[in-house]
C-alpha positions in Angstrom: 32.8 -21.9 58.2 35.0 -18.9 57.0 35.4 -18.7 53.3 38.0 -16.1 52.3 36.7 -16.0 48.7 33.2 -15.1 49.7 32.2 -11.4 50.3 32.2 -10.5 54.0 28.5 -9.5 53.9 27.5 -13.0 52.6 29.7 -14.7 55.2 27.9 -12.9 58.0 24.5 -13.9 56.6 25.5 -16.7 54.2 21.9 -17.4 53.0 20.5 -14.0 53.2 20.1 -13.5 49.4 18.6 -17.0 49.0 16.1 -16.2 51.8 15.2 -12.9 50.1 14.6 -14.7 46.8 12.6 -17.7 48.1 9.3 -15.9 48.6 9.4 -14.8 45.0 10.5 -18.2 43.7 8.5 -20.8 45.8 9.0 -23.7 43.3 11.3 -24.7 40.5 11.3 -22.5 37.3 11.8 -19.0 36.2 9.8 -16.3 38.1 9.1 -12.7 37.2 9.4 -10.1 40.0 7.3 -7.0 40.6 10.2 -5.0 39.1 10.3 -5.0 35.3 13.6 -6.6 34.0 14.3 -8.5 37.2 13.6 -12.2 37.5 14.6 -15.3 39.5 15.4 -18.9 38.8 15.0 -21.7 41.3 16.0 -25.3 40.6 16.2 -28.2 43.0 18.4 -30.6 40.9 21.4 -30.2 38.6 20.5 -29.6 34.9 22.0 -31.0 31.7 23.7 -28.7 29.3 21.1 -27.1 27.1 21.2 -24.2 24.5 19.7 -21.0 25.8 19.6 -17.4 24.7 19.8 -14.5 27.2 19.2 -10.8 26.8 21.8 -8.3 28.0 21.8 -8.9 31.7 23.7 -9.3 35.0 23.3 -12.7 36.7 23.9 -13.2 40.4 23.8 -16.6 42.1 22.6 -16.6 45.7 23.0 -20.4 46.2 24.4 -23.2 44.0 26.6 -23.0 40.9 26.2 -22.7 37.2 28.3 -22.8 34.1 28.0 -20.9 30.8 29.7 -22.4 27.7 30.4 -19.9 24.9 32.7 -21.2 22.1 35.7 -22.8 23.8 35.3 -20.8 27.0 33.6 -21.7 30.2 32.3 -19.2 32.7 31.4 -20.4 36.2 29.2 -18.2 38.4 28.2 -18.8 41.9 27.8 -16.7 45.1 31.4 -15.5 44.8 31.2 -14.6 41.0 28.6 -12.9 38.9 28.0 -13.1 35.1 27.5 -10.2 32.7 26.2 -10.4 29.2 26.8 -7.0 27.5 24.9 -8.1 24.4 22.2 -10.7 23.9 23.9 -14.1 23.4 23.0 -17.7 22.6 25.1 -20.1 24.6 24.9 -23.4 26.5 24.1 -23.4 30.2 24.4 -26.0 33.0 23.4 -25.8 36.6 25.8 -28.3 38.4 25.2 -27.5 42.1 21.6 -27.8 43.3 19.6 -30.0 45.6 16.2 -30.1 47.2 17.8 -29.1 50.6 19.8 -26.2 49.0 18.1 -25.2 45.7 19.9 -23.2 43.1 18.8 -19.6 43.3 19.8 -16.9 40.8 18.8 -13.3 40.0 18.8 -11.9 36.5 18.7 -8.1 36.0 18.3 -6.9 32.4 20.7 -4.2 31.3 19.1 -1.0 29.9 21.7 0.4 27.5 20.4 4.0 28.0 20.9 3.7 31.7 24.5 2.6 31.2 25.0 5.6 28.8 23.5 8.1 31.3 25.6 6.8 34.1 28.8 7.1 31.9 27.9 10.6 31.1 27.5 11.4 34.8 30.9 9.9 35.4 32.4 12.0 32.6 33.4 8.9 30.6 32.6 9.5 26.9 35.5 7.8 25.2 37.5 4.6 25.5 41.3 4.3 25.3 42.4 3.7 21.7 43.3 0.1 22.2 39.8 -0.7 23.6 38.1 1.1 20.6 40.0 -1.0 18.1 39.2 -4.5 19.5 35.7 -5.8 20.4 35.4 -6.8 24.0 33.9 -10.2 24.9 30.1 -10.1 25.2 30.2 -12.3 28.3 32.4 -12.1 31.4 32.6 -13.2 35.0 33.8 -11.0 37.8 34.3 -11.4 41.6 31.5 -10.4 43.8 32.5 -7.5 46.2 31.0 -6.6 49.6 29.6 -3.4 48.1 27.9 -5.2 45.2 26.5 -7.9 47.4 25.1 -5.3 49.7 23.3 -3.4 47.0 21.8 -6.6 45.6 20.5 -7.4 49.0 19.0 -3.9 49.3 17.3 -4.3 45.9 15.7 -7.5 46.9 14.6 -6.1 50.2 12.9 -3.2 48.4 10.6 -5.5 46.3 8.2 -6.2 49.2 6.9 -2.6 49.5 5.3 -0.7 46.6 6.7 2.5 47.8 10.3 1.1 48.3 10.0 -0.5 44.9 9.2 2.8 43.3 11.7 4.9 45.2 14.6 2.7 46.3 14.7 0.0 43.7 15.7 2.3 40.8 18.5 3.7 43.0 19.7 0.2 43.7 19.7 -0.8 40.1 21.7 2.3 39.2 24.2 1.5 41.9 24.5 -2.1 40.7 25.4 -0.8 37.2 27.9 1.6 38.7 29.5 -1.2 40.7 29.8 -3.5 37.7 31.2 -0.7 35.5 33.8 0.0 38.3 34.6 -3.7 38.6 37.6 -5.6 37.2 36.0 -6.2 33.8 33.7 -3.2 33.6 35.4 -2.1 30.3 33.5 -4.8 28.5 30.1 -3.3 29.5 31.5 0.3 29.0 32.7 -0.5 25.5 29.2 -1.4 24.3 27.7 1.9 25.5 30.3 4.2 23.8 29.8 4.9 20.2 33.4 5.1 19.2 34.1 1.4 19.8 33.8 -1.8 17.8 31.9 -3.4 20.6 29.2 -0.7 20.2 28.9 -1.5 16.5 28.7 -5.2 17.3 25.9 -4.5 19.8 24.1 -2.6 17.1 24.4 -5.5 14.7 23.1 -7.9 17.4 20.1 -5.7 17.9 19.6 -5.6 14.2 19.7 -9.4 13.9 17.4 -9.9 16.9 14.7 -7.7 15.2 15.2 -8.7 11.6 15.8 -12.5 12.0 12.7 -13.3 9.9 14.1 -11.6 6.8 16.5 -13.2 4.2 19.5 -11.3 5.3 22.9 -11.5 3.6 26.3 -10.8 5.0 26.6 -7.7 2.9 23.4 -6.2 4.4 24.7 -7.0 7.9 28.1 -5.5 7.2 26.4 -2.3 6.0 24.5 -2.1 9.2 27.8 -2.4 11.1 29.6 0.0 8.8 32.3 -2.6 8.4 33.7 -4.7 5.6 32.4 -8.3 5.6 35.8 -9.6 6.6 36.2 -7.0 9.5 32.6 -7.8 10.6 33.4 -11.5 10.7 36.5 -11.1 12.8 34.9 -8.5 15.2 31.8 -10.7 15.7 33.9 -13.7 16.6 35.7 -11.5 19.2 32.4 -10.2 20.8 30.0 -13.2 20.4 32.4 -16.2 19.6 30.5 -16.9 16.4 30.2 -15.3 12.9 27.2 -13.0 12.2 25.4 -15.7 10.1 26.0 -18.3 12.8 24.6 -15.9 15.4 21.6 -15.2 13.1 20.9 -19.0 12.7 21.0 -19.6 16.4 18.6 -16.6 17.1 16.2 -18.0 14.5 16.2 -21.4 16.0 15.7 -20.1 19.6 12.9 -17.8 18.5 11.3 -20.8 16.7 11.3 -22.8 19.9 9.7 -19.9 21.7 7.0 -19.5 19.1 6.2 -23.2 19.1 5.9 -23.2 22.9 3.9 -20.0 23.3 1.8 -19.8 20.1 1.5 -23.5 19.4 2.8 -23.2 15.8 3.8 -26.2 13.8 7.4 -26.8 12.6 6.4 -25.8 9.1 4.7 -22.6 10.2 7.5 -21.5 12.5 10.2 -22.2 9.9 8.7 -19.7 7.6 8.1 -17.2 10.4 11.8 -17.1 11.5 13.2 -16.9 8.0 13.7 -20.4 6.7 12.6 -21.1 3.1 12.9 -24.8 3.6 11.1 -26.6 6.5 13.3 -29.7 6.1 16.5 -27.5 6.5 14.9 -25.9 9.5 14.2 -29.3 11.1 17.7 -30.5 10.4 19.3 -27.5 12.0 16.9 -27.4 14.9 17.7 -31.0 15.8 21.5 -30.3 15.4 21.2 -27.5 18.0 18.7 -28.9 20.5 19.2 -32.6 20.0 15.6 -33.4 19.2 13.0 -32.7 16.5 11.1 -29.4 16.8 7.8 -31.1 17.8 9.5 -33.2 20.5 11.2 -30.2 22.0 8.0 -28.2 22.2 6.3 -31.1 23.9 9.1 -31.6 26.3 9.1 -27.9 27.4 5.3 -28.0 27.9 5.8 -31.0 30.2 8.7 -29.8 32.3 7.8 -26.1 32.2 9.6 -23.2 30.6 11.7 -22.3 33.6 15.3 -21.4 32.6 14.9 -23.8 29.6 16.8 -26.2 31.7 16.3 -30.0 31.8 16.0 -31.2 35.4 18.2 -34.3 35.2 21.6 -35.1 36.8 24.5 -33.4 35.0 27.8 -34.9 34.1 29.8 -31.9 35.3 32.6 -32.9 32.9 34.6 -30.2 31.2 35.6 -31.2 27.7 39.3 -31.0 26.7 38.9 -28.2 24.1 37.1 -25.9 26.6 38.9 -23.6 28.9 37.6 -22.1 32.2 38.0 -18.3 32.1 36.3 -17.7 35.5 38.2 -15.7 38.0 
């Protein structure tokens, strides 16, 4: 059936991307690819809403549909729309269209900031308009999939099967994907992070700082110095770019990292609380349960039972959008 919203290349071969992904993702879960920074997710059932944290990446959906909830905004991505995170962000995700007959398939391509900067230099773009420098761009956005972008994603997947193609053609495809995203309708959000004269670039620097120093007892004054902003300006700019204050962002990163440490290293709640910067294990347990809905030990056990995957719970989802949330998808 003709779908005017779907890129022409996908209408001609509507399941081509899913067919290219399937050999690399033969069962439910997250799967690494032979290309560093590229991974796949397969899921045969809808998932409940669950807190996750993603690195800077571009996410393409080959089959099915997914929502990302960030603050009061909802971002829906599917074969017609792709998601971009210009900075690492904690958010809530939900896969709401998936079945055993037509599993959810997605592609995640990590963004190398230096590759974006090099590409902008080649394009002769070294400054943003004044208005874009003064306001931080949202760290997450959804854009329409074009024929050109769908085509290069298919070429990237096709190159994975041959070591020679992977070495020669895959880097060219990744560079073209970055070019197509930067040239897209919301490419300024990614462009702003790479250019040093923007507030978005300073927020990206703060985000990197918090992701590497989360185990330390940081204060808002120390974070503001890193951003070269006053505490009040930092608070406002952080809300624009990440939807949360710097200290809220730091708390979520600490809790997500704690979950990872419990799963991978088998640490107890008390051990991991200290490792991620909490002085009080009881405060850590309270805040962990507030974010994830269960005690730390229960969450680690659950993830071991169901598998790490996309940190998604494989249960039917409600699919309900709450009244205070607004869908900002194209």
